[in-house]
C-alpha positions as CSV (number, residue, x, y, z in Angstrom):
1,M,-0.1,0.1,0.1
2,M,2.9,2.4,0.6
3,R,3.9,2.0,-3.1
4,R,0.9,4.0,-4.4
5,P,1.8,7.3,-2.6
6,R,5.3,7.2,-4.0
7,L,4.1,6.5,-7.4
8,V,1.6,9.4,-7.3
9,M,4.5,11.6,-6.0
10,A,6.9,10.4,-8.9
11,V,4.2,11.1,-11.4
12,S,3.4,14.6,-10.0
13,V,7.3,15.4,-9.9
14,L,7.4,14.4,-13.7
15,V,4.5,16.3,-14.7
16,V,5.8,19.6,-12.9
17,A,9.2,19.1,-14.6
18,A,7.6,18.8,-17.9
19,L,5.6,21.7,-17.5
20,A,8.6,23.9,-16.2
21,A,10.6,22.7,-19.4
22,L,7.5,23.8,-21.6
23,A,7.4,27.2,-19.8
24,L,11.0,27.9,-20.4
25,L,10.6,26.9,-24.2
26,V,7.6,29.2,-24.6
27,E,9.3,31.8,-22.7
28,S,12.3,31.7,-24.8
29,Q,10.3,32.7,-28.2
30,D,10.9,36.1,-29.1
31,A,7.5,36.7,-30.9
32,A,3.8,36.2,-29.9
33,R,0.9,35.1,-32.1
34,V,-2.3,37.0,-31.7
35,G,-5.6,36.1,-33.5
36,F,-9.1,37.5,-33.7
37,I,-12.2,36.0,-35.3
38,Y,-15.2,38.3,-36.2
39,P,-18.4,37.8,-38.1
40,S,-18.3,39.1,-41.9
41,S,-21.9,38.1,-43.1
42,G,-25.4,38.4,-41.8
43,P,-26.9,40.9,-39.2
44,F,-23.6,41.2,-37.4
45,A,-21.4,41.9,-40.4
46,Q,-21.1,45.6,-39.7
47,P,-20.3,45.2,-36.0
48,G,-17.8,42.4,-36.9
49,F,-15.8,44.9,-39.4
50,D,-15.9,47.4,-36.9
51,M,-14.4,45.1,-34.3
52,R,-11.6,43.9,-37.0
53,D,-10.7,47.6,-37.6
54,G,-10.5,48.0,-33.6
55,F,-8.4,45.2,-33.4
56,L,-5.9,46.3,-36.1
57,L,-5.9,49.7,-34.7
58,H,-5.2,48.7,-31.2
59,W,-2.0,46.8,-32.3
60,S,-0.8,49.7,-34.5
61,Q,-1.3,52.0,-31.3
62,V,0.5,49.9,-28.8
63,G,3.5,49.3,-31.2
64,N,2.7,45.9,-32.3
65,K,3.8,44.3,-28.8
66,A,2.2,42.1,-26.4
67,G,3.7,41.3,-22.9
68,G,7.0,42.9,-24.3
69,R,7.2,40.8,-27.4
70,S,6.8,41.7,-30.8
71,T,3.7,40.6,-32.8
72,S,5.0,41.8,-36.1
73,G,8.2,39.6,-36.6
74,S,8.6,37.5,-39.4
75,R,7.5,34.2,-37.4
76,T,4.4,35.9,-36.1
77,R,1.5,37.7,-37.4
78,R,-1.7,39.5,-36.3
79,T,-4.5,37.4,-37.8
80,A,-8.1,38.6,-38.2
81,R,-10.2,36.0,-39.8
82,R,-13.9,36.2,-40.9
83,T,-16.6,33.8,-40.5
84,R,-19.4,33.0,-42.6
85,G,-22.7,32.3,-41.4
């Protein structure tokens, strides 16, 4: 019966170590990816276009940065996608 708590502890340590390694990999990336989905047809088309324009305006006003990372690098892009209803 004493083996089960040790197994749980070992698995927990491995999961925490894997998450820490993943966090380091994510932190080391120098660019951030940001997306936005908006409606482009139907009764919500015009508000959707307004939201898209606001999204793009925001990023141009903040210098294309999110959390200190660039959102306009070669590996990164700001994406606005439309939906069809």
